[in-house]
C-alpha positions as CSV (number, residue, x, y, z in Angstrom):
1,M,0.1,0.0,0.0
2,I,1.4,3.3,-0.6
3,R,1.6,5.7,2.3
4,T,1.3,9.4,2.8
5,I,3.4,10.7,5.0
6,I,3.9,14.7,6.1
7,H,6.9,16.4,7.8
8,V,6.4,19.5,9.4
9,D,9.2,21.5,10.1
10,M,9.0,24.8,12.2
11,D,11.1,27.9,10.4
12,A,13.7,28.8,12.7
13,F,11.8,27.9,15.7
14,Y,13.2,29.4,18.8
15,A,14.4,32.4,17.3
16,A,10.9,32.9,15.9
17,V,9.5,32.2,19.0
18,E,11.4,35.1,20.5
19,Q,10.5,37.5,17.8
20,R,6.8,36.7,18.0
21,D,7.1,37.3,22.0
22,N,9.0,40.4,21.6
23,P,7.9,42.9,18.6
24,A,11.1,44.7,19.2
25,L,12.9,42.0,17.8
26,A,10.9,41.8,14.4
27,G,13.4,42.2,11.5
28,R,16.5,42.0,13.6
29,P,18.9,39.3,13.5
30,V,18.0,37.0,16.5
31,I,20.4,34.3,17.9
32,V,19.4,32.0,20.7
33,G,22.3,29.9,22.5
34,G,23.7,32.5,24.8
35,V,25.4,35.6,25.3
36,G,27.5,36.7,22.3
37,G,31.1,35.9,22.7
38,S,30.5,33.3,25.3
39,R,31.5,29.7,25.2
40,G,28.7,27.6,23.5
41,V,26.9,27.0,20.1
42,V,24.0,28.6,18.4
43,S,21.0,27.0,19.1
44,A,18.7,28.8,16.3
45,A,19.2,31.7,14.2
46,S,16.7,34.0,12.7
47,Y,16.7,34.4,8.9
48,E,17.8,37.8,9.2
49,A,21.2,36.4,11.4
50,R,21.4,33.9,8.7
51,A,21.8,36.2,6.3
52,Y,25.0,37.0,7.9
53,G,26.2,33.2,7.8
54,V,25.2,32.3,11.1
55,H,24.0,28.9,11.4
56,S,22.7,26.4,14.2
57,A,25.8,24.5,16.0
58,M,28.2,27.5,15.2
59,P,30.4,28.7,18.1
60,L,28.5,31.5,19.5
61,K,32.0,33.8,19.5
62,K,32.1,32.9,15.9
63,A,28.5,34.2,15.4
64,Q,28.9,37.3,17.0
65,A,32.2,37.9,15.0
66,L,29.9,37.6,11.7
67,C,27.0,39.1,13.1
68,P,28.2,42.1,15.8
69,A,24.6,43.7,15.7
70,G,23.0,40.5,16.5
71,V,20.5,40.0,19.4
72,F,21.8,37.0,21.5
73,L,19.5,35.3,23.8
74,P,19.5,32.6,26.2
75,V,17.5,29.5,25.5
76,D,14.1,29.3,27.0
77,M,13.3,25.5,26.6
78,E,10.6,25.6,28.9
79,K,8.9,28.0,26.6
80,Y,9.6,26.3,23.5
81,A,8.5,22.9,25.0
82,A,4.8,24.5,25.8
83,V,4.7,25.8,21.8
84,S,5.8,22.7,20.6
85,E,2.7,21.1,22.5
86,Q,0.7,23.4,21.1
87,L,1.9,22.5,17.7
88,R,1.5,18.9,18.6
89,S,-2.0,19.2,19.3
90,I,-2.8,20.8,15.8
91,L,-0.9,17.8,14.5
92,G,-2.9,15.5,16.3
93,S,-5.9,16.7,15.3
94,Y,-5.4,15.1,11.6
95,T,-4.1,11.6,12.7
96,P,-3.1,10.0,15.7
97,L,0.2,8.6,13.9
98,V,2.2,11.5,14.9
99,E,6.0,11.1,15.2
100,P,7.7,14.1,17.0
101,A,11.4,13.8,15.7
102,S,12.2,17.4,18.0
103,L,10.4,20.0,19.4
104,D,10.1,21.7,16.1
105,E,9.3,19.0,14.0
106,A,6.9,16.0,13.4
107,Y,6.2,13.2,11.0
108,L,2.3,12.2,10.0
109,D,1.1,9.6,8.3
110,V,-2.0,10.5,7.0
111,T,-2.6,7.4,4.7
112,A,-5.8,6.2,6.7
113,S,-7.4,9.8,7.1
114,E,-6.5,11.7,3.9
115,R,-9.9,11.1,2.3
116,L,-11.7,12.6,5.4
117,Y,-10.2,15.6,5.0
118,G,-9.9,15.9,1.1
119,G,-6.4,14.7,0.5
120,A,-3.0,15.1,2.0
121,E,-2.2,18.9,0.3
122,R,-5.4,20.0,2.0
123,I,-4.2,18.7,5.2
124,G,-0.8,20.3,5.0
125,R,-2.3,23.8,3.8
126,E,-4.6,23.5,6.9
127,I,-1.7,22.8,9.0
128,Q,0.3,26.1,7.7
129,E,-2.4,28.3,8.0
130,R,-3.5,26.9,11.7
131,V,0.4,27.5,12.7
132,E,0.2,31.1,11.6
133,G,-3.0,31.5,12.7
134,E,-2.8,30.2,16.1
135,L,0.7,30.1,16.8
136,R,1.5,33.4,14.7
137,L,4.6,31.2,13.5
138,T,5.3,29.7,10.0
139,C,6.2,26.0,9.3
140,S,7.3,24.4,6.2
141,V,5.6,21.4,5.0
142,G,7.1,18.5,2.7
143,I,4.5,15.3,1.5
144,A,5.8,12.3,0.1
145,P,5.3,8.3,-0.1
146,N,7.7,7.8,2.9
147,K,9.3,9.8,5.8
148,Y,12.9,10.3,4.4
149,L,11.4,12.0,1.1
150,A,8.8,14.0,3.2
151,K,11.8,15.6,5.4
152,I,14.0,16.3,2.4
153,A,10.8,18.0,0.7
154,S,10.0,20.1,3.6
155,D,13.7,21.6,3.8
156,L,13.8,22.6,0.2
157,R,12.1,25.8,0.1
158,K,12.0,27.3,3.8
159,P,10.4,29.3,5.0
160,K,6.8,28.6,4.4
161,G,7.6,25.7,2.0
162,F,5.2,23.5,0.5
163,V,6.8,20.6,-1.4
164,V,4.7,17.6,-2.6
165,V,6.4,14.1,-3.9
166,P,3.8,12.5,-6.0
167,P,4.2,8.6,-5.9
168,G,6.1,7.3,-8.6
169,S,8.4,10.7,-9.0
170,E,10.9,9.9,-6.4
171,L,14.0,9.5,-8.6
172,E,12.9,12.6,-11.0
173,F,12.5,14.5,-7.5
174,L,16.0,13.4,-6.3
175,R,17.8,13.4,-9.5
176,D,19.3,17.0,-9.4
177,L,19.9,17.3,-5.8
178,P,23.6,17.4,-4.4
179,V,24.5,14.3,-2.6
180,G,24.8,16.3,0.7
181,K,21.1,16.6,0.9
182,L,20.9,12.6,1.6
183,P,20.9,12.0,5.5
184,G,24.0,10.8,6.7
185,V,26.3,12.1,3.8
186,G,28.4,14.9,5.9
187,K,31.4,16.9,4.5
188,V,33.7,14.1,4.3
189,S,31.6,11.3,2.8
190,M,30.3,14.3,0.2
191,K,34.1,15.4,-0.6
192,R,34.8,11.9,-1.2
193,M,31.9,11.2,-3.6
194,N,32.7,14.3,-5.1
195,E,36.4,13.2,-6.0
196,L,34.9,9.9,-7.6
197,G,32.6,12.1,-10.0
198,I,29.4,11.6,-7.8
199,I,28.0,15.4,-7.5
200,T,24.0,14.7,-7.6
201,V,21.7,12.0,-6.4
202,G,21.1,11.1,-9.7
203,Q,24.2,10.0,-10.7
204,L,24.4,7.8,-7.3
205,S,21.1,6.1,-8.1
206,R,22.5,4.9,-11.4
207,M,25.2,2.9,-9.3
208,S,24.3,-0.8,-8.6
209,R,23.9,-1.9,-5.0
210,I,27.1,-4.2,-5.3
211,E,29.4,-1.1,-6.7
212,L,28.2,1.3,-3.7
213,R,28.7,-1.4,-1.3
214,R,32.4,-2.0,-2.7
215,L,32.9,1.6,-2.3
216,F,31.2,2.2,0.8
217,G,31.0,-0.7,2.5
218,K,27.8,-1.9,4.5
219,W,26.6,2.0,4.3
220,G,26.7,1.5,0.7
221,E,23.4,-0.7,1.0
222,R,21.9,2.3,2.8
223,L,23.2,4.7,0.1
224,Y,21.9,2.7,-2.7
225,E,18.0,3.0,-1.1
226,L,18.2,6.8,-0.3
227,A,19.4,7.4,-3.8
228,N,16.5,5.4,-5.0
229,G,14.1,6.9,-2.6
230,I,13.4,3.8,-0.6
231,D,12.3,3.9,3.1
232,T,10.1,1.6,4.7
233,S,10.6,2.9,8.0
234,E,7.0,3.6,10.0
235,V,5.5,7.1,11.6
236,I,5.6,5.6,14.9
237,A,3.6,7.8,17.6
238,D,5.3,8.7,20.9
239,S,2.3,7.5,22.6
240,Q,-1.0,6.2,21.8
241,A,-3.5,9.2,20.7
242,K,-4.7,11.0,23.6
243,S,-7.8,12.5,22.0
244,I,-9.6,13.3,18.8
245,S,-10.9,16.5,18.5
246,H,-12.8,19.1,16.2
247,E,-13.5,23.0,16.8
248,T,-14.9,25.8,15.0
249,T,-14.8,29.3,15.1
250,F,-17.6,31.5,13.9
251,E,-17.2,34.4,11.7
252,T,-19.5,36.3,14.1
253,D,-20.1,35.9,17.7
254,T,-23.2,33.7,18.1
255,S,-26.1,33.6,20.9
256,D,-28.2,31.5,18.2
257,M,-28.8,28.2,20.0
258,E,-30.4,26.8,16.8
259,L,-26.8,27.0,15.4
260,V,-25.0,26.3,18.3
261,R,-27.0,22.9,18.3
262,R,-26.2,22.2,14.7
263,T,-22.6,23.4,14.9
264,L,-22.3,20.9,17.9
265,A,-23.9,18.0,15.8
266,L,-21.7,18.5,12.8
267,L,-18.4,18.4,15.0
268,S,-19.6,15.3,16.9
269,D,-20.1,13.6,13.4
270,R,-16.6,14.5,12.6
271,V,-15.0,13.5,15.7
272,S,-17.4,10.1,15.3
273,A,-16.0,9.7,11.6
274,R,-12.5,10.2,13.1
275,L,-13.1,7.4,15.6
276,R,-14.3,5.1,13.2
277,E,-11.4,5.9,10.4
278,E,-8.8,5.1,13.3
279,N,-10.7,2.0,14.4
280,L,-10.9,3.7,17.9
281,T,-13.8,4.0,20.5
282,A,-14.0,6.7,23.1
283,R,-14.9,6.5,26.7
284,T,-15.1,10.1,27.3
285,V,-16.6,12.8,25.5
286,G,-16.1,16.6,26.2
287,I,-16.5,20.0,24.9
288,K,-14.8,23.4,24.6
289,V,-16.5,26.5,24.7
290,R,-15.0,30.0,24.2
291,L,-17.2,33.1,25.0
292,A,-16.8,36.6,23.2
293,D,-14.5,37.5,26.2
294,F,-12.0,34.9,25.4
295,T,-13.1,33.0,28.5
296,T,-12.6,29.4,27.5
297,M,-14.3,26.6,29.7
298,H,-14.2,22.6,29.2
299,R,-16.5,20.1,30.1
300,E,-16.1,16.1,29.9
301,R,-18.2,12.8,30.9
302,S,-17.4,9.6,31.0
303,L,-19.3,6.7,29.4
304,A,-20.5,3.2,30.6
305,E,-19.8,1.9,27.2
306,P,-17.3,3.4,24.9
307,T,-18.6,4.6,21.7
308,D,-17.8,5.9,18.3
309,V,-21.4,6.6,17.3
310,D,-22.5,10.2,16.0
311,D,-25.7,10.4,17.9
312,R,-24.1,9.4,21.2
313,V,-21.5,11.9,21.1
314,F,-23.4,14.6,20.0
315,S,-26.1,13.9,22.6
316,L,-23.3,14.1,25.5
317,A,-21.8,17.2,23.7
318,W,-25.5,18.7,23.9
319,E,-26.0,17.9,27.4
320,L,-22.7,19.3,28.3
321,F,-23.2,22.5,26.9
322,Q,-26.5,23.1,28.1
323,A,-24.9,22.9,31.6
324,V,-22.3,25.9,30.6
325,P,-22.7,29.3,32.2
326,L,-22.9,31.5,29.6
327,K,-23.5,34.7,31.6
328,G,-25.3,36.6,28.7
329,Q,-22.5,36.1,26.6
330,K,-22.1,35.6,23.1
331,I,-20.4,32.4,21.8
332,R,-16.9,32.6,19.5
333,L,-15.7,29.0,19.3
334,L,-17.1,25.2,20.2
335,G,-15.0,22.1,20.0
336,V,-16.0,18.5,20.7
337,V,-13.2,16.1,21.8
338,A,-13.2,12.5,22.4
339,S,-11.0,10.9,24.9
340,G,-10.0,7.6,26.6
341,L,-9.2,5.7,23.3
342,D,-9.3,2.6,22.7
343,R,-9.2,-0.1,20.0
344,P,-12.1,-2.5,20.5
345,A,-12.6,-6.1,19.5
346,E,-14.9,-6.4,16.9
347,Q,-17.7,-8.3,18.5
348,M,-17.9,-5.7,21.6
349,R,-18.1,-3.0,18.5
350,L,-20.9,-4.7,16.9
351,F,-22.8,-5.3,20.3
352,S,-22.4,-1.7,22.1
353,N,-23.3,0.2,18.7
354,G,-26.3,-1.1,17.4
355,G,-25.6,-4.5,15.9
356,E,-24.1,-5.4,12.4
357,K,-26.6,-3.6,10.2
358,S,-26.3,-0.6,12.4
359,R,-22.5,-0.8,11.5
360,K,-22.8,-1.1,7.9
361,A,-25.2,1.8,7.7
362,V,-22.7,4.0,9.4
363,T,-20.1,2.7,7.3
364,A,-22.0,3.4,4.2
365,I,-22.6,7.0,5.4
366,D,-18.9,7.6,5.9
367,N,-18.1,6.7,2.7
368,I,-20.9,9.0,1.2
369,R,-19.3,11.8,3.2
370,R,-15.9,11.0,2.2
371,K,-16.8,11.3,-1.5
372,F,-19.1,14.2,-1.2
373,G,-18.3,16.1,2.0
374,D,-20.2,16.7,5.3
375,G,-23.1,18.4,4.0
376,A,-24.1,15.4,2.0
377,I,-25.7,13.3,4.4
378,G,-26.6,13.5,8.0
379,R,-29.1,14.4,10.8
380,G,-31.1,17.5,10.1
381,S,-29.3,19.3,12.7
382,S,-25.9,18.7,11.8
383,I,-26.2,20.7,8.6
384,E,-23.5,23.3,8.3
385,K,-24.1,26.8,7.6
386,K,-20.6,27.7,5.8
387,E,-21.3,31.2,5.3
388,Q,-22.1,31.8,9.1
389,Q,-18.6,30.0,10.5
390,H,-15.2,28.3,9.3
391,D,-13.1,25.5,10.8
392,E,-10.4,26.9,12.9
């Protein structure tokens, strides 16, 4: 089966967070790592600093020599980790298969969920938009049939890059790239390859596995795979998905309870569809309500039996909402979340959700929605008035 992998890489992450949190730093060369001239190395450099030749892992003394006007800041790992958690929350709303590679980058396997969201490119664009809108930062996105190619793709057009490698185009994508783009090929290895007349990945791909092994030993086997775009490594989530959620922000703050009810129904449908898509059930259903003054409230309730059924999720979400104290304020945002996730045995799934006929009916509805969109079929209360609201 052809997989679809997305690699998300934040742009100049540490430095960008500092610039975001201190408007006086906007447009200035920011270097995170310590006081200029001190011992240690650069952890991150803004793009303004990179224009002076400063880059990560460079000694701070050298960075100050190259960029004497630079703003040198200490690492604030607690702050960056908090932003990273926010990023992970965004990514996890599309698939539970999210593998963080570091605080500022992660892989997503959207093979099973891309149809639900209209394709991998749409997911990638949404992630970029949400990162910019919710975190006030930017990221680059690479989409490919495997992790290795997705990572190379995300690095090609930074900042705010967006590169797609369609299945079947792997060799064409790699052909003209310098061999130094391959993981594990450092300055020494690249120099040796260049001396052998190997300048591009395309040239490397034309060499046989036996020849590469003769020249580079056991590593030659891996070089052969990399040069030919081969990577079978899986996206491994750091832990099982803790929750699945969907939320929406109204274009105009509302007190229309019928619109609220329809919106909760639609969000419940989407959450339930995600549960079924990932073969999960939820033991807890929750809601998120943000009022016009930005007060945000969360409510949740656990179920006696786990579920993935739209009506059950919506029924609980609506009950929870009716107990929320609005205090006369209009509503800005609504969200529905399912947590306490598990993969049930098929017999339990059929028993708890109405039997085989019910399961087939739900599956048919899911297939129609995937093909024609959310509004194609569903309860009357879940019809979305798109002109009044938008997904966040």
